[in-house]
N, C-alpha and C positions, 0 to 999 in steps of 0.2 A: 201569292199563289198558295194553295192549300198545302203543298209539300213543305212549306216553311212553318206550318203549325207544329206546336210541340205539345206533348202530354204534360200538363202542369197540375192536374188534379186527379184524384183517385176516381176512375170511372165507376158509375153506378149502374150502367147498362150491362146486360149479360153478353159481353162482347164475344165470348168464345162460342156463342150460339147464333150470332148475327153474321150474315155474309159480308165479306170484305168490302164490296162496292159501296156499302152504305157510308163508310167512314174513310176508307183508304183512297187517297187522292191519286190521280194519274201522275206518273213521273214525266219529266221532260228530258230528252225526247221519250216518246212511247211507241210501242209496237203491239199489235194484237189481232184478234180474229173474232168475228161474230158468226156462229153457226146455228142453223135452224134445223131441228130434227122432227121427224114424224114417227109416232108410236103406232105400229100396226098390230102389235100384240101386247096386251097389258102385262103379262108376266115378263116379257122381254124389256118393257119400259121400266118395270120395277128392278129388274136385274141390272140395267144400265145405271140407274140411280145408286144402287149398292156399289157398283164399280167406281162411279164418279165421286162418291161421297168423300173418300180420303183425299181427293184432289181439290175439293172445294175449300177455299181459303176463308177463314173467319176474320172478323174485325179485331180480334185480340191483338194488342200491340200494333195498332194501325199506324203508329208513328214511326215504327222501325221499317227500314227498307227491306223489301223482299224482291227476288229476281223476277217472279211472275206470280199471278194469282188467277184462279178460275172461279167464275160465278155461274150459277144456273138459275133460270127462271122458267115458269110454266104458265101456259095459257089455260083458259077455261076448257077448250076442247082437249088440251093435254091432260088436265085433271080427269076429264071424262074417260079418256083413253087409258088412264092408269087404273080405272075401276074405282075411283073415289065414290063413296056412297051418295045417294040422292040428298040425304039430309045435310051432309057437309057441302055439297055443291050449291044447295039452295041458300047457304049461309053467306055466300059471296055477294058483293054488290051487283045490282042489276046491270049497270053499264059494263062491268068486267065480264059478266056472263054473256052479254050481247056481243062484245068485241068491237074493235075500232071501226071496222068497215060498216057495221050496222049503225054506228054513231056518226057517220059522215056528215049528215045534215047539221048536227049540233056542232061539229068541229069545223064547219064551213069547208069541208073537203069536196069541192065541186069543180067542174070544168076539168082542166088538166090534172088536178089533184084527186079526182073522183076514184073510188075503188076499182072501177072497171079498167083503169089505166095502170094499176099497180103491178109491180114485178111479182112474179111467182116466188114464194108461196104466200105472200101477204094477202090477208083477207079471204083465203080459201077454206079456213077451218082446219088446215093440215099442219100449220105451224104449232107444234105441241111443246117442244123444249127449245129454249135458247141457251146456248153455252157460249160464254165469252171468256177470252183470255186476254189479260192485260200484262205487259211486261216492260222492263226497263232496257232490254237489249234484244237484238235479233236472235241471239243464241238462246236466251231464256225463253223467249216467245216460241221458237221452233220446238224446243224441248217440251214445253207445256202442251202445245198443240199436238205433237206426236203422241203424248201421253193419253189425252182424251180420245184421240183417233184410234189408238190401240185398243182401248176399252170398247169403243163403238164397234170395231171390227169383230170382236168376240161375241157380239149379241145379234142374233138374227131376229128381226121383228122391230127394229128401229132404223129408220132410213135418214141419211143426210140429204136434205132438200136444198140447202144453200150454204155457202161458205164465203164470207167476205173478210178480206184482210184490211186492216187500217193502220194508221200510224202518222205521226207528225212530230215536229220539234216543239210543239206548244202553240204554234200559230196555225189557223185554219187555212183553207184553200183560197180565201179572200185576202189573206195576209194579216189577219187580226189575231193578236194574242187571245187565247180562249181557255176556258175551264177554270177560272178563278171566281172570287166573290161567292163562295158557298155559305149557306147559313150556319151559324154556330149552334150545335145541338147540345142541349143541357144533358149532363150525365155522361158525355163522351170522354170527358177529361181534357178536352182540347183547350188550349189557351184561346182567349178571344182577341181579335184584332181590332184596331181602331176602325170604327164604322160598322162593326158587327151589331151593336146594340145588345140588349139583353138576350142571352141564349134562349132559343126556342124550345119549348117543352118537348121531350123525346117522343111522346106519343104522336106528334105530328109527322114523324118520320118512321117510327118503328111501332108496330102493333103490340099492345099489352101494357103500355105505360101512360101516365097522365098526359093529356093533350092540353092545348091552350084553353080549353073549356074547364080544365080541372079534372076531367074524367077520361078514361081510356076510350078510344073510338071503337065502334063495333068491329069485331074481328071474326074470321071464319072459325067454325067449330069442327072438331074438338079443339081445345086450347093448344094442344101440342101442334096442331096444324097452323093456327093463326099467330100465336105469340112469337115475337122476334122476327116476324116476316114483314114485308112491305110490298107496295105495288110499283110496277115499272111501266112507263110509257115509252115505247120505242117507235121513232118515226125516221125513216130514211129519206134524205133529200138529195137530189142532183143539183149541184150549184152551177149557175150560168155566170161564171166569173168574167168571161170575155164581154158578155152583155153588160155587166156591172161596170167594167172598164169603159165601154163605149158610152154609157150613160154619163160617167164622170167627164170624159173627154168632150162630150156634146154640151155640157153645162158649165164648164170651167176652162179658162184659157191657159193657165199656167199649172205647173206641177204643184205648186204651193196651194193654189185655189182648189185643185182637184182633191188634194189630201184633206183640206178643210171641209169640203163638201162631204167626202167619205166619212169623216169624223162626225159631222152633223147627222148623217143618216144613222150611224151606230150609237153615238153618244160617247165614244172613246176614239182616241187615235189608234192606229194600228199597233202601236207598242203596248197598248193597254191603259195608257194614261187617260184619265177621264177629262172630258171637256169641263166638268164642274170645277176642276182644280187647275186646268191648263187650257183655257178657252182659245188662245190665239195661235199656239204652236205646239207641236209634239214635244214630249219630255220623256224619252226612253227610260231614264233613271227612275222617274216616277212610276212608269208602267211596270217596272220590275220590282218595285218596293212593296211587299205585302202589308207593310204598316202604314202606307199612304195611299195606295191605289184605290182603296174603297172607303176612305175616310171623308165622306161628303154627304150633303143633303141637298134637297131641291127646294126647300121652303124659301130660301133667299133668291131663287130664280123662278118665280111663279109664272113668268111669261115665256120661259124657255129661251132666253137670250143667250145663255151659255149652252145648255143642253136642251135641244128642241123637245117640246112636249110629245111629239110623235116619234122620237128617235127610238131605236130598238131597245136599248137598255132601260130607258125610262118607262117604256111600256111593260117590259118584263119584270121590273121591280121599281114601282113608282115612289118607293120610300115615303117621304112626307109630302108628296105632291097633293094638291087639292083635286079630288076625283069627282067626276060627274056621276059615276056609279059607285055607291058606297060599298066598301069591301074591307074586311079585316085582313090586312096584308100579312099578318103573322101566320094565318092559316093558308096563305097562297104561296108560301115559299117551297122551293123544290131543291133537292140535291141533284146536281147535273153531272152525269158521267159521259157526256157526249164525246164522240170520236170523229176524226176527219179521215177521209179515204181519198186516194188519188193524189196527183201532183198539184202543187200550188201553181198559180199562173202569175207572171209578172204584171205589174199594173200598167205596163205599156202595151200589153197584148190585147187587141180588140177583135181578133178573129177566133172563133171557136174551133178548137182542134179535134172535137168529137170524142175526147177522152172521157172516161167515167171518173167523176170526182164529186165530192160533196161532204155532207154532214150526216152522221147518225145521232139524232137528238135522243138522249136517254135521260129521263127524269124519274127520280125515286122519291116517294113519300107515302105516308099512310093515306093521303088524299090525292095522290098523283093523278088519277083518272079524272076526278072532279075538277081539280085545279087546271089541268091542261085543257079540258073541255071549256072551262070558263075563260081561260086566257085566249084560246083560239077564237072563241065566239065574240068575246067582249073587248079584248085589248089588242089582239093581233089583227083581226079582220074588221075592226070598227074603230071609229074616232070618238065614240061616245064617252069613253072613260076620261078624256081630256077636252071634250067639246070641240073635236076636230072634224065634225061632220062626216064626210065620206072618206077621209084619209085612212089608210091602213098601215100596218107595220111595213117599213121600207125594205126589209130583208126577207122575211119568211111568209108574207101573206100572198094570197092569190089575187093579183091586182086586176082591176077592171080597165077597159079601154079609157084613155083620157085621164088616168090616175096622175096624181101630183104629190109633192112633198113640200111642206111649208117650213122655211127657215125664218124664224121670228127675227124681227128687227124693225128699224124705222126708216123706210116702210118694210114690212115683211116681204120675203121673196118666195114666190110660189114656183117651185122647180118642176117643170113638166117632164113627161116621158118616163116616169117610174114604171117599171114592169116587174114581172115575177122573176126575181133573181134566184129563187130556189123552187124546184118542182118536187112535190111529194111522190116518192116511188113506192110507198107502202108503209105499213106499221102494224103493231100489235099491242094489245093490253096484256100484261104479264103479272104474275105473282112471284115474288122472290121469297121462297120459304126459308125458315131457319134451318140450321144443320140438323137439329132434332126432328124437324118436320120432314126433312128429306129422308131421314132414317125411317120415320113413320110411313111415309109414302112408298118406300121400297118394300114394305111388308105386304103379305097377302091380306086382302080385305077380310074383316071378321064379320061383316054384315052386308 
C-alpha cells in the first residue's frame, strides 16, 4: 500500500507548490468529506480561495504523516464564475470545457448512468468548487471540516450545494482491499516497489514537466495557472452489494467457490492478493505486503487462466497483456484517490437494505480526462481490448440484458447473469491548481 512508500531520493518536483492529493496516500483507516460549492459572486469566490489557501496542504514531505489535509479543485464553470479571462479559459482542453455530462456518449454513460438520472448538482453547471478533506482520525477530520466551513460561513456569494462524508478501513463496500498499486512518479523521491517498473515521467501527472514523449504536455495559460496543476475526474457510484452477493450465490455452491468467482471478477482476492500470484486460494499476508502484492505480469498468463482477461484489474491496467487495441500503457496510468462511503455489506447478505453506499472514483493525471474517456469507452464497456466480443467490465460497466462473464479454462465457463453492480450517480471534470495558481485565482482580474 502506498502508505509504506518511503522518500529515498531527493525530489525534483516543486512539491511545496503541488497539492497533497497528487502524492499523499490515503491512511488506513481514513475519514473525510467531499463538498461541492457554487460561486454566485466572483469577488466572493476569490475571497473564499484567499481564506482557504492557508488550509490547502501541499505535497511537501508527502511521506510524513499529517492528521488531515485539504484539497481544492475547480470546474470549468467555476473558472468562469471566478472571472478568469477568455484567453485563459480557451487554453483548457475542449473536453474539460465541455464537462462530463456533455461527454456522456463518449463515456458510454447511457441508460441508468445517463446524466438526466444524476444526483444534484452533478451535470448542472453549478458545481464550481470541490473541497475535499482526508484525515487519519475522526477528530482530525472534524477539525478540518469545521475549519473550511467557518471560512465558507464568512463569505456571502458562495453556496454549499452538497456535502458527502466518506470513510473506510481500507476495504471498499464490496469487501475488497482498495487504493493501492499506484504508479511510481519520477521526481517524487519515492522508493519504487517490486512491480512498479520504471518510474513514469512527472509530466504525465503534473503539468509543466517532461512527459513520456520527452516534452511537457500543453497546459493552461498563463503559466502560473497551469504549472504544477493537474486534472481530476470525479465519478460517484452507488454500489449494489446485495445484488453482487446474489450473483455469487446463484453461480457457486460453496463459500470457497463464491470467493474464487468473486476473485475472478476482480482479479484479486478480497485481501488484495492477486490471482496472478495466488490463483487457488486467498493469501492475506500477500495482500498486505506492499513488496509482493503488485509484483507480477500477465505475459505468462496469455489465456487468462489465472487472471481472466476480462477481470476488473486486468482491464484497468493490462500491464504486458497482448491487446487488440494498441495503446501506450505508460500514458494511460492514473493516480487514484478514490473513497468509499456508506457501510460495508456482509457477503452473506442478499437483500438490499436501501442504504446509500458506494465509491467515489477519483483519478488524477495530466491526461486524466482523455484517459478515463478512453478506459470507459474501450476497456470498461467493450471487450475489444482483449478480444472478448460483447463482454464488459464485471464491476463498473453498464451491463446489457443477457450479459455474461467468461472464466477461462478447459473448457471455459461462461457465467450468466452479470448485471450492473455499480450505478453512476454523477460526476465532474475538475482542474486541481497549484498553490501559487490558487493565489493567482484569488486576485482581481487584470484584464
